Biotite code that builds the C-alpha atoms (Angstrom):
import biotite.structure as struc

atoms = struc.array([
    struc.Atom([-5.299, -15.090, -19.003], chain_id="A", res_id=1, res_name="PRO", atom_name="CA", element="C"),
    struc.Atom([-4.251, -12.044, -16.680], chain_id="A", res_id=2, res_name="MET", atom_name="CA", element="C"),
    struc.Atom([-6.655, -11.494, -13.683], chain_id="A", res_id=3, res_name="ASN", atom_name="CA", element="C"),
    struc.Atom([-6.550, -8.006, -11.799], chain_id="A", res_id=4, res_name="ALA", atom_name="CA", element="C"),
    struc.Atom([-3.952, -9.218, -9.066], chain_id="A", res_id=5, res_name="HIS", atom_name="CA", element="C"),
    struc.Atom([-1.291, -9.954, -12.030], chain_id="A", res_id=6, res_name="ASP", atom_name="CA", element="C"),
    struc.Atom([-1.795, -6.536, -13.192], chain_id="A", res_id=7, res_name="ARG", atom_name="CA", element="C"),
    struc.Atom([0.251, -5.252, -10.137], chain_id="A", res_id=8, res_name="ASP", atom_name="CA", element="C"),
    struc.Atom([3.491, -6.793, -11.744], chain_id="A", res_id=9, res_name="PHE", atom_name="CA", element="C"),
    struc.Atom([3.039, -5.101, -15.145], chain_id="A", res_id=10, res_name="THR", atom_name="CA", element="C"),
    struc.Atom([5.253, -2.379, -16.293], chain_id="A", res_id=11, res_name="GLY", atom_name="CA", element="C"),
    struc.Atom([2.210, -0.170, -17.264], chain_id="A", res_id=12, res_name="SER", atom_name="CA", element="C"),
    struc.Atom([1.769, 0.841, -13.712], chain_id="A", res_id=13, res_name="ASP", atom_name="CA", element="C"),
    struc.Atom([5.221, 2.114, -13.449], chain_id="A", res_id=14, res_name="LEU", atom_name="CA", element="C"),
    struc.Atom([5.305, 6.156, -13.221], chain_id="A", res_id=15, res_name="ALA", atom_name="CA", element="C"),
    struc.Atom([7.995, 8.180, -14.672], chain_id="A", res_id=16, res_name="LYS", atom_name="CA", element="C"),
    struc.Atom([8.547, 11.337, -12.476], chain_id="A", res_id=17, res_name="LEU", atom_name="CA", element="C"),
    struc.Atom([10.790, 14.552, -12.437], chain_id="A", res_id=18, res_name="HIS", atom_name="CA", element="C"),
    struc.Atom([11.922, 14.871, -8.819], chain_id="A", res_id=19, res_name="TYR", atom_name="CA", element="C"),
    struc.Atom([12.406, 18.591, -7.820], chain_id="A", res_id=20, res_name="GLY", atom_name="CA", element="C"),
    struc.Atom([13.544, 19.993, -4.441], chain_id="A", res_id=21, res_name="ASP", atom_name="CA", element="C"),
    struc.Atom([10.163, 20.168, -2.736], chain_id="A", res_id=22, res_name="GLY", atom_name="CA", element="C"),
    struc.Atom([7.932, 18.269, -4.741], chain_id="A", res_id=23, res_name="ASP", atom_name="CA", element="C"),
    struc.Atom([7.799, 15.983, -8.106], chain_id="A", res_id=24, res_name="PHE", atom_name="CA", element="C"),
    struc.Atom([6.045, 16.401, -11.593], chain_id="A", res_id=25, res_name="ALA", atom_name="CA", element="C"),
    struc.Atom([4.506, 13.387, -12.944], chain_id="A", res_id=26, res_name="VAL", atom_name="CA", element="C"),
    struc.Atom([5.975, 12.891, -16.634], chain_id="A", res_id=27, res_name="LEU", atom_name="CA", element="C"),
    struc.Atom([4.014, 9.605, -17.159], chain_id="A", res_id=28, res_name="LYS", atom_name="CA", element="C"),
    struc.Atom([1.191, 8.558, -14.871], chain_id="A", res_id=29, res_name="PRO", atom_name="CA", element="C"),
    struc.Atom([1.332, 5.279, -12.800], chain_id="A", res_id=30, res_name="GLY", atom_name="CA", element="C"),
    struc.Atom([0.972, 3.873, -9.626], chain_id="A", res_id=31, res_name="ARG", atom_name="CA", element="C"),
    struc.Atom([4.370, 3.605, -8.165], chain_id="A", res_id=32, res_name="TYR", atom_name="CA", element="C"),
    struc.Atom([8.367, 4.344, -8.604], chain_id="A", res_id=33, res_name="VAL", atom_name="CA", element="C"),
    struc.Atom([10.947, 1.962, -7.865], chain_id="A", res_id=34, res_name="VAL", atom_name="CA", element="C"),
    struc.Atom([13.373, 2.518, -5.041], chain_id="A", res_id=35, res_name="CYS", atom_name="CA", element="C"),
    struc.Atom([16.851, 3.335, -6.388], chain_id="A", res_id=36, res_name="ALA", atom_name="CA", element="C"),
    struc.Atom([18.561, 1.462, -3.598], chain_id="A", res_id=37, res_name="VAL", atom_name="CA", element="C"),
    struc.Atom([16.424, -1.721, -2.923], chain_id="A", res_id=38, res_name="THR", atom_name="CA", element="C"),
    struc.Atom([14.311, -1.953, -6.049], chain_id="A", res_id=39, res_name="GLY", atom_name="CA", element="C"),
    struc.Atom([11.332, -1.881, -4.114], chain_id="A", res_id=40, res_name="LYS", atom_name="CA", element="C"),
    struc.Atom([8.137, -0.496, -5.589], chain_id="A", res_id=41, res_name="LYS", atom_name="CA", element="C"),
    struc.Atom([6.797, 2.741, -3.862], chain_id="A", res_id=42, res_name="ILE", atom_name="CA", element="C"),
    struc.Atom([3.311, 3.547, -4.324], chain_id="A", res_id=43, res_name="PRO", atom_name="CA", element="C"),
    struc.Atom([3.183, 7.500, -5.541], chain_id="A", res_id=44, res_name="LEU", atom_name="CA", element="C"),
    struc.Atom([0.916, 8.311, -2.391], chain_id="A", res_id=45, res_name="GLU", atom_name="CA", element="C"),
    struc.Atom([3.764, 6.905, -0.160], chain_id="A", res_id=46, res_name="GLN", atom_name="CA", element="C"),
    struc.Atom([6.732, 8.478, -1.917], chain_id="A", res_id=47, res_name="LEU", atom_name="CA", element="C"),
    struc.Atom([8.361, 10.921, 0.536], chain_id="A", res_id=48, res_name="ARG", atom_name="CA", element="C"),
    struc.Atom([12.086, 10.730, -0.269], chain_id="A", res_id=49, res_name="TYR", atom_name="CA", element="C"),
    struc.Atom([14.142, 11.468, -3.425], chain_id="A", res_id=50, res_name="TRP", atom_name="CA", element="C"),
    struc.Atom([17.008, 13.017, -4.557], chain_id="A", res_id=51, res_name="ASN", atom_name="CA", element="C"),
    struc.Atom([16.487, 15.748, -7.208], chain_id="A", res_id=52, res_name="ALA", atom_name="CA", element="C"),
    struc.Atom([20.071, 15.892, -8.430], chain_id="A", res_id=53, res_name="ALA", atom_name="CA", element="C"),
    struc.Atom([20.217, 12.164, -9.126], chain_id="A", res_id=54, res_name="LEU", atom_name="CA", element="C"),
    struc.Atom([16.418, 11.919, -10.101], chain_id="A", res_id=55, res_name="GLN", atom_name="CA", element="C"),
    struc.Atom([16.025, 8.947, -7.812], chain_id="A", res_id=56, res_name="GLU", atom_name="CA", element="C"),
    struc.Atom([13.295, 7.835, -5.431], chain_id="A", res_id=57, res_name="ALA", atom_name="CA", element="C"),
    struc.Atom([13.952, 5.929, -2.163], chain_id="A", res_id=58, res_name="TYR", atom_name="CA", element="C"),
    struc.Atom([11.372, 3.705, -0.240], chain_id="A", res_id=59, res_name="ALA", atom_name="CA", element="C"),
    struc.Atom([12.344, 5.672, 3.144], chain_id="A", res_id=60, res_name="GLY", atom_name="CA", element="C"),
    struc.Atom([14.787, 7.741, 5.157], chain_id="A", res_id=61, res_name="PRO", atom_name="CA", element="C"),
    struc.Atom([17.184, 4.681, 5.528], chain_id="A", res_id=62, res_name="GLY", atom_name="CA", element="C"),
    struc.Atom([17.668, 4.235, 1.950], chain_id="A", res_id=63, res_name="GLU", atom_name="CA", element="C"),
    struc.Atom([18.055, 7.724, 1.039], chain_id="A", res_id=64, res_name="ALA", atom_name="CA", element="C"),
    struc.Atom([20.486, 7.979, 3.910], chain_id="A", res_id=65, res_name="LEU", atom_name="CA", element="C"),
    struc.Atom([22.347, 4.806, 2.423], chain_id="A", res_id=66, res_name="GLN", atom_name="CA", element="C"),
    struc.Atom([22.645, 6.649, -0.960], chain_id="A", res_id=67, res_name="ARG", atom_name="CA", element="C"),
    struc.Atom([23.914, 9.859, 0.611], chain_id="A", res_id=68, res_name="TRP", atom_name="CA", element="C"),
    struc.Atom([26.822, 7.807, 2.142], chain_id="A", res_id=69, res_name="ARG", atom_name="CA", element="C"),
    struc.Atom([27.527, 6.177, -1.020], chain_id="A", res_id=70, res_name="GLU", atom_name="CA", element="C"),
    struc.Atom([27.771, 9.605, -3.142], chain_id="A", res_id=71, res_name="ILE", atom_name="CA", element="C"),
    struc.Atom([29.631, 11.483, -0.190], chain_id="A", res_id=72, res_name="ASN", atom_name="CA", element="C"),
    struc.Atom([31.531, 8.716, 1.496], chain_id="A", res_id=73, res_name="GLY", atom_name="CA", element="C"),
])
């Protein structure tokens, strides 16, 4: 049987967002999104970095910069 701790690892807590220039809209409610660079879970309340053009979220400024460098060479 699943306990409350196991619930953290289910896909049902994954949110779907639409990233805008200064904010994001929640398309499917959830507790976290996944960093496009590291695959790390980012709790929505800690989400500060994303790319509106790519519709990607990043765990922090380092990941955002890494992706920018990959795209812009």
